[in-house]
C-alpha positions as a Python dict, from the first residue, in 0.01 Angstrom:
ca = {
    (1, 'M'): (0, 0, 0),
    (2, 'D'): (268, -72, -262),
    (3, 'D'): (184, -162, -622),
    (4, 'F'): (250, -534, -573),
    (5, 'L'): (6, -557, -281),
    (6, 'A'): (-243, -340, -473),
    (7, 'A'): (-225, -573, -774),
    (8, 'R'): (-282, -881, -558),
    (9, 'S'): (-565, -708, -369),
    (10, 'Q'): (-735, -608, -694),
    (11, 'M'): (-723, -965, -826),
    (12, 'A'): (-850, -1098, -493),
    (13, 'L'): (-1138, -850, -494),
    (14, 'S'): (-1229, -925, -856),
    (15, 'L'): (-1216, -1301, -805),
    (16, 'G'): (-1408, -1275, -478),
    (17, 'F'): (-1701, -1105, -650),
    (18, 'H'): (-1686, -1301, -974),
    (19, 'I'): (-1687, -1640, -804),
    (20, 'I'): (-2027, -1565, -647),
    (21, 'F'): (-2181, -1446, -974),
    (22, 'S'): (-2036, -1740, -1168),
    (23, 'C'): (-2142, -2005, -913),
    (24, 'I'): (-2502, -1888, -920),
    (25, 'G'): (-2493, -1856, -1299),
    (26, 'M'): (-2363, -2214, -1325),
    (27, 'V'): (-2614, -2374, -1090),
    (28, 'M'): (-2943, -2180, -1104),
    (29, 'P'): (-3024, -2301, -1459),
    (30, 'F'): (-3044, -2657, -1323),
    (31, 'F'): (-3295, -2546, -1057),
    (32, 'M'): (-3485, -2372, -1337),
    (33, 'A'): (-3475, -2688, -1553),
    (34, 'V'): (-3618, -2901, -1270),
    (35, 'S'): (-3910, -2666, -1203),
    (36, 'H'): (-3973, -2639, -1578),
    (37, 'F'): (-3970, -3020, -1603),
    (38, 'Y'): (-4229, -3042, -1323),
    (39, 'Y'): (-4445, -2789, -1507),
    (40, 'L'): (-4431, -2986, -1833),
    (41, 'K'): (-4516, -3311, -1652),
    (42, 'T'): (-4784, -3185, -1410),
    (43, 'K'): (-4911, -2867, -1583),
    (44, 'E'): (-4923, -2700, -1241),
    (45, 'Q'): (-4906, -2325, -1299),
    (46, 'V'): (-4695, -2266, -990),
    (47, 'Y'): (-4399, -2448, -1148),
    (48, 'K'): (-4417, -2231, -1458),
    (49, 'N'): (-4422, -1925, -1233),
    (50, 'I'): (-4115, -2050, -1042),
    (51, 'T'): (-3933, -2121, -1367),
    (52, 'K'): (-4000, -1772, -1503),
    (53, 'A'): (-3894, -1608, -1175),
    (54, 'W'): (-3572, -1807, -1157),
    (55, 'S'): (-3495, -1744, -1525),
    (56, 'K'): (-3489, -1370, -1457),
    (57, 'G'): (-3245, -1430, -1174),
    (58, 'V'): (-3029, -1640, -1408),
    (59, 'A'): (-3030, -1351, -1657),
    (60, 'I'): (-2919, -1103, -1389),
    (61, 'F'): (-2629, -1321, -1277),
    (62, 'F'): (-2533, -1409, -1633),
    (63, 'A'): (-2496, -1040, -1714),
    (64, 'T'): (-2301, -955, -1398),
    (65, 'G'): (-2085, -1266, -1437),
    (66, 'A'): (-2004, -1167, -1796),
    (67, 'V'): (-1902, -816, -1687),
    (68, 'S'): (-1688, -929, -1393),
    (69, 'G'): (-1533, -1212, -1598),
    (70, 'T'): (-1440, -974, -1877),
    (71, 'A'): (-1278, -741, -1625),
    (72, 'L'): (-1075, -1032, -1488),
    (73, 'S'): (-949, -1119, -1836),
    (74, 'F'): (-819, -766, -1882),
    (75, 'E'): (-668, -764, -1532),
    (76, 'L'): (-462, -1074, -1605),
    (77, 'G'): (-290, -893, -1891),
    (78, 'L'): (-267, -550, -1730),
    (79, 'L'): (-156, -651, -1380),
    (80, 'W'): (50, -962, -1459),
    (81, 'P'): (207, -907, -1804),
    (82, 'E'): (515, -1118, -1737),
    (83, 'F'): (294, -1409, -1634),
    (84, 'M'): (72, -1381, -1944),
    (85, 'K'): (372, -1340, -2173),
    (86, 'H'): (489, -1692, -2089),
    (87, 'A'): (173, -1862, -1962),
    (88, 'G'): (-69, -1736, -2227),
    (89, 'P'): (47, -1970, -2507),
    (90, 'I'): (52, -2265, -2266),
    (91, 'F'): (-281, -2244, -2084),
    (92, 'G'): (-471, -2031, -2334),
    (93, 'M'): (-672, -2326, -2469),
    (94, 'P'): (-917, -2360, -2175),
    (95, 'F'): (-983, -1984, -2192),
    (96, 'S'): (-1055, -2010, -2566),
    (97, 'L'): (-1291, -2303, -2512),
    (98, 'E'): (-1453, -2118, -2222),
    (99, 'G'): (-1533, -1836, -2464),
    (100, 'T'): (-1711, -2086, -2691),
    (101, 'A'): (-1908, -2229, -2397),
    (102, 'F'): (-2000, -1875, -2293),
    (103, 'F'): (-2145, -1795, -2636),
    (104, 'I'): (-2344, -2120, -2640),
    (105, 'E'): (-2478, -2030, -2295),
    (106, 'A'): (-2575, -1680, -2412),
    (107, 'I'): (-2758, -1812, -2719),
    (108, 'A'): (-2940, -2082, -2521),
    (109, 'L'): (-3041, -1831, -2252),
    (110, 'G'): (-3184, -1600, -2521),
    (111, 'F'): (-3385, -1890, -2666),
    (112, 'F'): (-3513, -1983, -2322),
    (113, 'L'): (-3609, -1633, -2205),
    (114, 'Y'): (-3794, -1544, -2524),
    (115, 'G'): (-3910, -1890, -2630),
    (116, 'W'): (-4217, -1929, -2412),
    (117, 'D'): (-4513, -2044, -2629),
    (118, 'K'): (-4296, -2005, -2942),
    (119, 'F'): (-4100, -2334, -2942),
    (120, 'N'): (-4198, -2693, -2889),
    (121, 'P'): (-4228, -2717, -2505),
    (122, 'W'): (-3963, -2988, -2471),
    (123, 'F'): (-3722, -2814, -2708),
    (124, 'H'): (-3771, -2502, -2494),
    (125, 'W'): (-3686, -2706, -2185),
    (126, 'V'): (-3370, -2840, -2351),
    (127, 'T'): (-3250, -2483, -2422),
    (128, 'G'): (-3273, -2411, -2048),
    (129, 'L'): (-3079, -2729, -1971),
    (130, 'I'): (-2810, -2625, -2220),
    (131, 'V'): (-2770, -2297, -2028),
    (132, 'G'): (-2676, -2497, -1719),
    (133, 'I'): (-2453, -2748, -1897),
    (134, 'S'): (-2257, -2480, -2083),
    (135, 'G'): (-2227, -2281, -1759),
    (136, 'I'): (-2078, -2582, -1579),
    (137, 'V'): (-1841, -2645, -1870),
    (138, 'S'): (-1729, -2279, -1857),
    (139, 'G'): (-1659, -2308, -1487),
    (140, 'I'): (-1462, -2632, -1527),
    (141, 'L'): (-1248, -2479, -1805),
    (142, 'V'): (-1163, -2172, -1597),
    (143, 'V'): (-1077, -2392, -1298),
    (144, 'A'): (-857, -2605, -1527),
    (145, 'A'): (-658, -2291, -1611),
    (146, 'N'): (-620, -2212, -1241),
    (147, 'A'): (-526, -2575, -1172),
    (148, 'W'): (-241, -2537, -1422),
    (149, 'M'): (-99, -2259, -1204),
    (150, 'N'): (-101, -2506, -914),
    (151, 'S'): (30, -2796, -1121),
    (152, 'P'): (210, -2660, -1428),
    (153, 'S'): (258, -2908, -1712),
    (154, 'G'): (261, -2920, -2090),
    (155, 'F'): (599, -2752, -2136),
    (156, 'D'): (968, -2781, -2058),
    (157, 'F'): (1135, -2500, -1865),
    (158, 'V'): (1497, -2482, -1981),
    (159, 'N'): (1731, -2190, -1912),
    (160, 'G'): (1441, -1957, -1846),
    (161, 'E'): (1265, -2054, -2171),
    (162, 'Y'): (929, -2229, -2208),
    (163, 'I'): (967, -2487, -2486),
    (164, 'N'): (795, -2804, -2619),
    (165, 'I'): (452, -2660, -2539),
    (166, 'D'): (156, -2904, -2531),
    (167, 'P'): (-172, -2714, -2461),
    (168, 'I'): (-376, -3035, -2419),
    (169, 'Q'): (-143, -3167, -2149),
    (170, 'A'): (-146, -2823, -1986),
    (171, 'M'): (-527, -2817, -1975),
    (172, 'F'): (-558, -3171, -1838),
    (173, 'N'): (-290, -3121, -1574),
    (174, 'D'): (-265, -3328, -1256),
    (175, 'A'): (-480, -3086, -1054),
    (176, 'W'): (-766, -3008, -1295),
    (177, 'F'): (-995, -3299, -1202),
    (178, 'S'): (-977, -3260, -823),
    (179, 'Q'): (-1014, -2881, -838),
    (180, 'A'): (-1295, -2886, -1095),
    (181, 'L'): (-1487, -3153, -901),
    (182, 'H'): (-1448, -2973, -568),
    (183, 'M'): (-1544, -2634, -715),
    (184, 'S'): (-1847, -2765, -908),
    (185, 'I'): (-1993, -2940, -603),
    (186, 'A'): (-1920, -2630, -392),
    (187, 'A'): (-2115, -2418, -642),
    (188, 'F'): (-2421, -2646, -610),
    (189, 'C'): (-2391, -2650, -231),
    (190, 'A'): (-2352, -2274, -191),
    (191, 'T'): (-2621, -2181, -443),
    (192, 'G'): (-2863, -2444, -313),
    (193, 'F'): (-2836, -2321, 46),
    (194, 'A'): (-2855, -1955, -59),
    (195, 'V'): (-3168, -2000, -272),
    (196, 'A'): (-3332, -2231, -18),
    (197, 'G'): (-3256, -1981, 258),
    (198, 'V'): (-3423, -1694, 72),
    (199, 'H'): (-3737, -1901, 8),
    (200, 'A'): (-3739, -2027, 368),
    (201, 'F'): (-3732, -1666, 487),
    (202, 'M'): (-4029, -1579, 264),
    (203, 'I'): (-4224, -1880, 394),
    (204, 'L'): (-4161, -1759, 750),
    (205, 'K'): (-4298, -1419, 649),
    (206, 'G'): (-4614, -1587, 518),
    (207, 'K'): (-4574, -1463, 160),
    (208, 'N'): (-4683, -1675, -139),
    (209, 'I'): (-4648, -1993, 65),
    (210, 'E'): (-4705, -2252, -209),
    (211, 'F'): (-4468, -2077, -453),
    (212, 'H'): (-4189, -2054, -197),
    (213, 'K'): (-4242, -2404, -53),
    (214, 'K'): (-4195, -2570, -391),
    (215, 'S'): (-3900, -2344, -473),
    (216, 'F'): (-3745, -2417, -134),
    (217, 'K'): (-3769, -2795, -182),
    (218, 'I'): (-3594, -2793, -522),
    (219, 'A'): (-3308, -2572, -400),
    (220, 'A'): (-3275, -2751, -64),
    (221, 'V'): (-3249, -3096, -224),
    (222, 'F'): (-2973, -2979, -460),
    (223, 'G'): (-2785, -2799, -182),
    (224, 'C'): (-2814, -3080, 71),
    (225, 'I'): (-2706, -3355, -172),
    (226, 'A'): (-2402, -3143, -264),
    (227, 'A'): (-2322, -3084, 105),
    (228, 'L'): (-2319, -3459, 173),
    (229, 'V'): (-2109, -3541, -135),
    (230, 'Q'): (-1858, -3258, -87),
    (231, 'P'): (-1642, -3436, 176),
    (232, 'L'): (-1560, -3703, -85),
    (233, 'S'): (-1427, -3443, -326),
    (234, 'G'): (-1251, -3274, -34),
    (235, 'D'): (-1072, -3600, 43),
    (236, 'I'): (-961, -3631, -321),
    (237, 'S'): (-835, -3271, -312),
    (238, 'A'): (-649, -3319, 17),
    (239, 'K'): (-465, -3625, -111),
    (240, 'D'): (-379, -3444, -435),
    (241, 'V'): (-247, -3136, -252),
    (242, 'A'): (-41, -3354, -15),
    (243, 'K'): (132, -3510, -315),
    (244, 'R'): (184, -3198, -530),
    (245, 'Q'): (192, -2902, -289),
    (246, 'P'): (313, -3012, 55),
    (247, 'A'): (373, -2650, 156),
    (248, 'K'): (7, -2567, 97),
    (249, 'L'): (-109, -2867, 299),
    (250, 'A'): (129, -2775, 582),
    (251, 'A'): (-5, -2417, 584),
    (252, 'M'): (-367, -2540, 578),
    (253, 'E'): (-304, -2746, 890),
    (254, 'A'): (-39, -2514, 1042),
    (255, 'H'): (182, -2824, 1034),
    (256, 'F'): (522, -2678, 1118),
    (257, 'H'): (714, -2996, 1194),
    (258, 'T'): (752, -3313, 986),
    (259, 'E'): (626, -3609, 1186),
    (260, 'K'): (469, -3951, 1170),
    (261, 'R'): (118, -4001, 1306),
    (262, 'A'): (57, -3634, 1230),
    (263, 'P'): (-244, -3484, 1410),
    (264, 'F'): (-537, -3311, 1241),
    (265, 'I'): (-568, -2965, 1394),
    (266, 'I'): (-906, -2807, 1469),
    (267, 'G'): (-898, -2434, 1539),
    (268, 'G'): (-590, -2286, 1697),
    (269, 'I'): (-383, -1972, 1645),
    (270, 'P'): (-62, -2029, 1443),
    (271, 'D'): (251, -1867, 1583),
    (272, 'E'): (475, -1848, 1274),
    (273, 'E'): (769, -1705, 1470),
    (274, 'N'): (785, -1989, 1721),
    (275, 'K'): (647, -2256, 1482),
    (276, 'T'): (366, -2361, 1714),
    (277, 'V'): (-14, -2357, 1721),
    (278, 'K'): (-183, -2229, 2035),
    (279, 'Y'): (-525, -2332, 2169),
    (280, 'A'): (-580, -2603, 1905),
    (281, 'I'): (-763, -2934, 1931),
    (282, 'K'): (-537, -3208, 1792),
    (283, 'I'): (-661, -3548, 1677),
    (284, 'P'): (-354, -3777, 1665),
    (285, 'G'): (-286, -3954, 1337),
    (286, 'L'): (-588, -3817, 1153),
    (287, 'L'): (-390, -3592, 917),
    (288, 'S'): (-167, -3887, 823),
    (289, 'F'): (-475, -4100, 759),
    (290, 'I'): (-657, -3834, 554),
    (291, 'T'): (-360, -3761, 331),
    (292, 'Y'): (-204, -4106, 291),
    (293, 'G'): (-461, -4355, 420),
    (294, 'D'): (-219, -4466, 692),
    (295, 'I'): (-243, -4341, 1048),
    (296, 'N'): (135, -4382, 1094),
    (297, 'A'): (242, -4212, 768),
    (298, 'E'): (489, -3925, 778),
    (299, 'V'): (350, -3586, 675),
    (300, 'K'): (595, -3326, 549),
    (301, 'G'): (600, -3007, 755),
    (302, 'L'): (710, -2653, 681),
    (303, 'D'): (1046, -2730, 843),
    (304, 'Q'): (1146, -2922, 527),
    (305, 'I'): (1055, -2633, 296),
    (306, 'P'): (1276, -2323, 252),
    (307, 'E'): (1128, -2038, 453),
    (308, 'E'): (1116, -1805, 152),
    (309, 'H'): (879, -2056, -10),
    (310, 'H'): (635, -2069, 284),
    (311, 'P'): (278, -1952, 215),
    (312, 'P'): (118, -1712, 466),
    (313, 'V'): (35, -1975, 727),
    (314, 'A'): (-221, -1789, 939),
    (315, 'I'): (-443, -1676, 650),
    (316, 'T'): (-434, -2019, 483),
    (317, 'H'): (-504, -2201, 811),
    (318, 'Y'): (-794, -1977, 916),
    (319, 'A'): (-950, -1995, 569),
    (320, 'F'): (-922, -2374, 571),
    (321, 'Q'): (-1080, -2395, 916),
    (322, 'I'): (-1369, -2173, 806),
    (323, 'M'): (-1426, -2381, 491),
    (324, 'V'): (-1425, -2713, 678),
    (325, 'G'): (-1631, -2581, 971),
    (326, 'L'): (-1904, -2437, 750),
    (327, 'G'): (-1897, -2751, 535),
    (328, 'V'): (-1965, -2964, 843),
    (329, 'L'): (-2248, -2728, 944),
    (330, 'M'): (-2414, -2765, 603),
    (331, 'M'): (-2371, -3144, 625),
    (332, 'M'): (-2553, -3145, 958),
    (333, 'I'): (-2838, -2938, 818),
    (334, 'A'): (-2853, -3169, 515),
    (335, 'V'): (-2876, -3481, 734),
    (336, 'L'): (-3153, -3318, 937),
    (337, 'Y'): (-3343, -3217, 623),
    (338, 'F'): (-3327, -3560, 460),
    (339, 'Y'): (-3421, -3725, 789),
    (340, 'S'): (-3725, -3497, 795),
    (341, 'L'): (-3818, -3597, 439),
    (342, 'W'): (-3774, -3966, 517),
    (343, 'K'): (-3904, -4014, 870),
    (344, 'K'): (-4036, -3695, 1032),
    (345, 'R'): (-4227, -3502, 767),
    (346, 'D'): (-4385, -3291, 1042),
    (347, 'L'): (-4044, -3131, 1093),
    (348, 'L'): (-4071, -2982, 743),
    (349, 'K'): (-4349, -2757, 870),
    (350, 'S'): (-4157, -2646, 1177),
    (351, 'K'): (-4043, -2287, 1190),
    (352, 'W'): (-3709, -2371, 1350),
    (353, 'L'): (-3599, -2581, 1049),
    (354, 'L'): (-3692, -2297, 812),
    (355, 'K'): (-3509, -2053, 1038),
    (356, 'L'): (-3203, -2277, 1024),
    (357, 'F'): (-3203, -2261, 644),
    (358, 'A'): (-3267, -1886, 648),
    (359, 'I'): (-2971, -1829, 881),
    (360, 'A'): (-2756, -2053, 661),
    (361, 'T'): (-2827, -1846, 346),
    (362, 'P'): (-2474, -1697, 318),
    (363, 'V'): (-2287, -1991, 471),
    (364, 'G'): (-2213, -2173, 146),
    (365, 'F'): (-2066, -1869, -24),
    (366, 'I'): (-1853, -1785, 280),
    (367, 'A'): (-1716, -2139, 255),
    (368, 'V'): (-1651, -2093, -120),
    (369, 'E'): (-1460, -1770, -57),
    (370, 'A'): (-1260, -1939, 218),
    (371, 'G'): (-1179, -2234, -8),
    (372, 'W'): (-1068, -2005, -289),
    (373, 'T'): (-845, -1822, -39),
    (374, 'V'): (-683, -2154, 54),
    (375, 'T'): (-621, -2232, -314),
    (376, 'E'): (-470, -1894, -403),
    (377, 'V'): (-292, -1785, -83),
    (378, 'G'): (-171, -2140, -18),
    (379, 'R'): (15, -2136, -352),
    (380, 'Q'): (216, -1826, -263),
    (381, 'P'): (485, -1708, -322),
    (382, 'W'): (431, -1874, -664),
    (383, 'I'): (205, -1761, -945),
    (384, 'I'): (318, -2068, -1144),
    (385, 'Y'): (402, -2325, -879),
    (386, 'N'): (779, -2381, -852),
    (387, 'V'): (837, -2195, -1181),
    (388, 'M'): (753, -1823, -1148),
    (389, 'K'): (706, -1615, -834),
    (390, 'T'): (413, -1377, -808),
    (391, 'A'): (645, -1083, -738),
    (392, 'D'): (824, -1148, -1069),
    (393, 'A'): (501, -1144, -1269),
    (394, 'V'): (354, -809, -1160),
    (395, 'T'): (345, -508, -1392),
    (396, 'P'): (622, -248, -1353),
    (397, 'M'): (372, 31, -1422),
    (398, 'P'): (314, 264, -1124),
    (399, 'G'): (-18, 376, -981),
    (400, 'I'): (-182, 33, -945),
    (401, 'V'): (-314, 138, -606),
    (402, 'Y'): (-550, 387, -776),
    (403, 'S'): (-675, 110, -1006),
    (404, 'F'): (-746, -97, -695),
    (405, 'Y'): (-949, 185, -540),
    (406, 'I'): (-1148, 236, -862),
    (407, 'F'): (-1224, -134, -901),
    (408, 'T'): (-1324, -157, -535),
    (409, 'A'): (-1578, 121, -590),
    (410, 'I'): (-1706, -45, -909),
    (411, 'Y'): (-1755, -386, -750),
    (412, 'I'): (-1922, -246, -440),
    (413, 'S'): (-2157, -47, -662),
    (414, 'L'): (-2224, -354, -876),
    (415, 'S'): (-2306, -562, -569),
    (416, 'F'): (-2558, -301, -452),
    (417, 'V'): (-2719, -293, -797),
    (418, 'V'): (-2745, -673, -812),
    (419, 'G'): (-2877, -684, -455),
    (420, 'F'): (-3143, -423, -540),
    (421, 'M'): (-3249, -611, -854),
    (422, 'L'): (-3281, -940, -665),
    (423, 'Y'): (-3473, -765, -386),
    (424, 'R'): (-3717, -632, -643),
    (425, 'Q'): (-3751, -978, -796),
    (426, 'I'): (-3844, -1126, -458),
    (427, 'K'): (-4080, -840, -368),
    (428, 'M'): (-4259, -867, -704),
    (429, 'V'): (-4331, -1240, -682),
    (430, 'D'): (-4698, -1193, -599),
    (431, 'K'): (-4743, -924, -866),
    (432, 'I'): (-4554, -1076, -1159),
    (433, 'Y'): (-4486, -1446, -1102),
    (434, 'D'): (-4709, -1615, -846),
    (435, 'I'): (-5036, -1549, -1026),
    (436, 'P'): (-5296, -1799, -1148),
    (437, 'N'): (-5357, -1829, -1520),
    (438, 'P'): (-5678, -2029, -1556),
    (439, 'T'): (-5728, -1926, -1919),
    (440, 'E'): (-5399, -2085, -2031),
    (441, 'K'): (-5448, -2378, -2266),
    (442, 'H'): (-5249, -2686, -2179),
}
């Protein structure tokens, strides 16, 4: 492994872990706020127990997200100094604002964790809500910085110099809205299905049934609504990518040849040498319709893009297929769940529906990782699209491969620690959280 590949692998690894921690940290506070709201309205002890249990999970992911996010900040400067030298002054504003949102989140989380029976109950609830809002804002700001790499703006590039810098225009670039919307909904979808799946599994095991049933319903409703809304944001993203990054769209669909009435490809194995896709299902005209709203529209293929500017087609295509396939699966589960709530409430008690959610526990996060792969790999060979190539931004320092090995060990260790802590949280539900408190004064 050369240093360039090691640097890219280290960033991919770091982002792959951090995106899970950050998604859960962004979304879980809203689950917590809903259960807390139910407790304040109904005074049912089980909702207070759920809120306290979930708040400890939020604290765990907040801490791990802070650690992994800090590591990423250092990696940007250490691994990609040429990129940060020029890009830092341009897109630094969203990172600065993200730091402010992070501190607000930390303060609000401290108030919430230690404010039980010390604050006015509704003020205490608001502090928990602020944790979620500031977490979402942090996520949107970071995605805005990444969107700038896909759609650079807010500067003029003249003779190799970056001049006339406008940080506001850079932050609100053409891609920030579609990427932030798609990522935020994906975070709710992935976290909702993951949390619902864990509680469904515990219901199947017959442990603390009432606690897990109420927890399951809150998480499942969030996750299923997000799964049904996500295709709308996906459509916005697809149209945006078709306009700004035709090479990425072509790689996503393994669309080698420019043509009208372009087919939407399901599955298939791209053959980059012969510019074909084997064993694919092709739906004529659908790609043209999705991207331009016209079944006969011409969609630009990789044949109109210089070969040295082609993204890795196979990786981008497979990642896109995984993202879309798992998204459709979650949509189907969501439709089934809401149908059960509306018409067939007996289905909610059926073991097979709970098993379906339990099996789907990791599905949302696999889709998130696949979608992030499409975003990052599909932009290659550019680190700043059409301005700076990734190979030109990497550090000249040797020995990056050893840094990659060290970070791999750290992140694997961190994942085991987080997994163990969450396992203990779940195992201790009946000893710490799901306990009656008849002496509590309401």
